[in-house]
C-alpha positions as CSV (number, residue, x, y, z in Angstrom):
1,W,0.0,0.0,0.0
2,R,3.0,2.3,0.3
3,S,3.6,2.6,-3.5
4,R,3.4,5.9,-5.1
5,G,0.9,4.8,-7.6
6,F,-1.5,3.5,-5.0
7,L,-1.2,6.7,-2.8
8,L,-1.7,8.9,-5.9
9,A,-4.7,6.9,-7.0
10,M,-6.2,7.1,-3.5
11,G,-5.6,10.8,-3.3
12,I,-7.3,11.3,-6.6
13,I,-10.3,9.2,-5.5
14,L,-10.5,11.2,-2.3
15,L,-10.5,14.5,-4.2
16,L,-13.2,13.1,-6.5
17,G,-15.2,12.0,-3.5
18,I,-15.0,15.5,-1.9
19,G,-15.9,17.1,-5.3
20,L,-19.0,15.0,-5.7
21,R,-20.1,15.4,-2.1
22,L,-19.5,19.1,-1.3
23,P,-22.3,20.5,-3.5
24,R,-24.8,18.3,-1.7
25,I,-24.0,19.1,2.0
26,S,-25.6,22.6,1.7
27,L,-28.9,21.2,0.4
28,S,-31.9,21.7,2.7
29,Y,-32.8,18.9,5.1
30,W,-35.0,15.9,4.4
31,G,-37.8,15.5,6.9
32,D,-36.1,13.0,9.1
33,E,-32.9,14.9,9.2
34,G,-34.6,18.0,10.5
35,W,-36.7,16.0,12.9
36,A,-33.7,14.4,14.3
37,A,-31.7,17.6,14.6
38,E,-34.7,19.3,16.3
39,Y,-35.5,16.6,18.8
40,Y,-32.0,15.3,19.6
41,V,-29.3,17.8,18.9
42,H,-30.1,21.5,18.4
43,G,-33.2,22.4,20.4
44,Q,-36.8,23.6,20.1
45,Y,-38.9,26.7,20.0
46,E,-41.7,26.5,22.5
47,P,-44.5,28.9,23.5
48,T,-43.7,31.0,26.5
49,V,-47.3,30.6,27.6
50,E,-48.6,27.1,27.9
51,G,-51.4,26.5,25.5
52,Q,-50.8,29.5,23.4
53,P,-48.8,28.3,20.3
54,Q,-49.4,31.5,18.4
55,G,-47.8,33.7,21.1
56,E,-44.2,34.5,21.9
57,L,-41.7,31.7,21.5
58,K,-38.5,30.8,23.5
59,F,-35.6,28.6,22.4
60,T,-34.6,25.8,24.5
61,P,-31.3,24.2,23.5
62,H,-30.8,20.5,23.9
63,T,-28.2,19.1,26.3
64,W,-25.7,16.3,25.8
65,S,-28.1,14.2,28.0
66,T,-30.8,14.7,25.3
67,A,-28.6,13.6,22.5
68,L,-27.5,10.5,24.4
69,W,-30.7,9.3,26.1
70,N,-33.8,11.0,24.5
71,D,-34.7,8.3,22.0
72,Q,-38.3,7.4,22.2
73,N,-38.8,5.8,18.8
74,G,-35.5,4.4,17.6
75,G,-34.7,7.3,15.3
76,N,-31.6,8.6,17.0
77,H,-28.3,7.6,15.5
78,Y,-26.4,8.1,18.7
79,L,-22.8,8.5,17.6
80,F,-24.0,10.8,14.8
81,S,-26.1,12.9,17.2
82,I,-23.1,13.4,19.5
83,T,-20.7,14.3,16.7
84,Q,-23.3,16.6,15.2
85,M,-23.8,18.3,18.5
86,A,-20.0,18.7,19.0
87,T,-19.5,20.1,15.5
88,L,-22.3,22.6,15.9
89,K,-21.1,23.7,19.4
90,L,-17.5,24.1,18.1
91,W,-18.8,26.1,15.1
92,R,-20.9,28.4,17.3
93,W,-18.0,28.9,19.7
94,W,-15.5,29.5,16.9
95,Q,-17.8,32.0,15.2
96,D,-19.1,33.4,18.5
97,L,-22.7,32.8,17.6
98,P,-25.8,32.4,20.0
99,P,-27.2,28.9,20.9
100,T,-30.0,29.4,18.3
101,A,-27.6,29.5,15.4
102,F,-27.8,26.5,13.1
103,D,-26.2,25.6,9.7
104,E,-27.2,22.4,7.8
105,T,-23.8,22.3,6.0
106,I,-21.9,22.3,9.4
107,S,-24.2,19.7,10.8
108,R,-23.4,17.4,7.8
109,L,-19.6,17.5,8.4
110,P,-19.5,14.4,10.5
111,P,-21.1,12.1,7.8
112,L,-19.1,13.6,5.2
113,A,-15.9,12.9,7.1
114,A,-17.1,9.3,7.7
115,G,-18.0,8.8,4.1
116,L,-14.6,10.0,3.0
117,A,-12.8,7.9,5.6
118,S,-14.7,4.8,4.3
119,L,-13.2,5.4,0.8
120,L,-9.8,5.5,2.3
121,V,-10.5,2.4,4.6
122,A,-11.9,0.5,1.5
123,G,-8.8,1.2,-0.4
124,L,-6.4,0.2,2.4
125,F,-8.5,-2.9,3.2
126,G,-8.0,-4.0,-0.4
127,A,-4.3,-3.4,-0.3
128,W,-4.0,-5.1,3.0
129,L,-5.6,-8.2,1.4
130,G,-2.8,-8.1,-1.2
131,H,-4.7,-6.5,-4.0
132,R,-3.8,-2.9,-4.1
133,W,-5.7,-2.1,-7.3
134,L,-8.8,-4.0,-6.2
135,G,-8.8,-1.7,-3.2
136,V,-8.5,1.3,-5.5
137,L,-11.3,0.0,-7.7
138,L,-13.5,-0.6,-4.6
139,A,-12.8,3.0,-3.3
140,L,-13.5,4.4,-6.8
141,A,-16.8,2.4,-7.0
142,L,-17.8,3.8,-3.6
143,A,-16.7,7.3,-4.5
144,L,-19.0,7.3,-7.6
145,H,-21.9,5.3,-6.2
146,P,-25.0,7.5,-5.9
147,W,-26.1,5.9,-2.5
148,H,-22.7,6.4,-1.0
149,I,-22.7,10.0,-2.2
150,R,-26.2,10.5,-0.8
151,Y,-25.5,8.8,2.6
152,S,-22.2,10.7,3.0
153,T,-24.1,13.9,2.7
154,E,-27.2,13.2,4.8
155,A,-27.3,14.5,8.4
156,R,-27.8,10.8,9.7
157,G,-25.5,8.0,10.9
158,Y,-25.5,5.9,7.7
159,S,-22.0,6.8,6.5
160,M,-20.7,6.1,10.0
161,T,-22.3,2.8,10.2
162,F,-20.7,1.8,6.8
163,L,-17.4,3.0,7.9
164,F,-17.6,0.9,11.0
165,L,-18.8,-2.1,9.0
166,L,-15.7,-1.9,6.8
167,C,-13.4,-1.6,9.9
168,L,-15.2,-4.5,11.5
169,L,-14.7,-6.7,8.5
170,W,-11.1,-5.8,8.4
171,L,-10.7,-6.5,12.1
172,L,-12.4,-9.9,11.7
173,M,-10.0,-10.9,9.0
């Protein structure tokens, strides 16, 4: 895996992967992405007066405890919620923004990183098996595959799951 050709090919594949994914991370949320962000990570606007939803609203940010333990229907991808919350908090701190600040692009950075890491792991796994160019072809196929592109840019835990599946397969071998 240390050959220049392999490393160059993997570098090109990672650049291609980034190029195909970056335009998608700023798209607006799908329903489940927004729902999960609202209920597990970011927070919610609630009426200041009980029973008057048309009145003044206040924002209640979620805590780490909510991201970790507030799953009532199996819709929380825990590791993703934790990394999404950490990314958003770091972004707000870095930009000196209030707790109400939210950016869909920033919230999608953890799955983007996991998706790109899975390309690298796939290539390295193939090389470890003794078939460098098979690893390159696998990484290229994943970089170009529409579902891999989609799940690498959705604010959910799918790309993390795939990355860990590849790592688990490698570990088992």
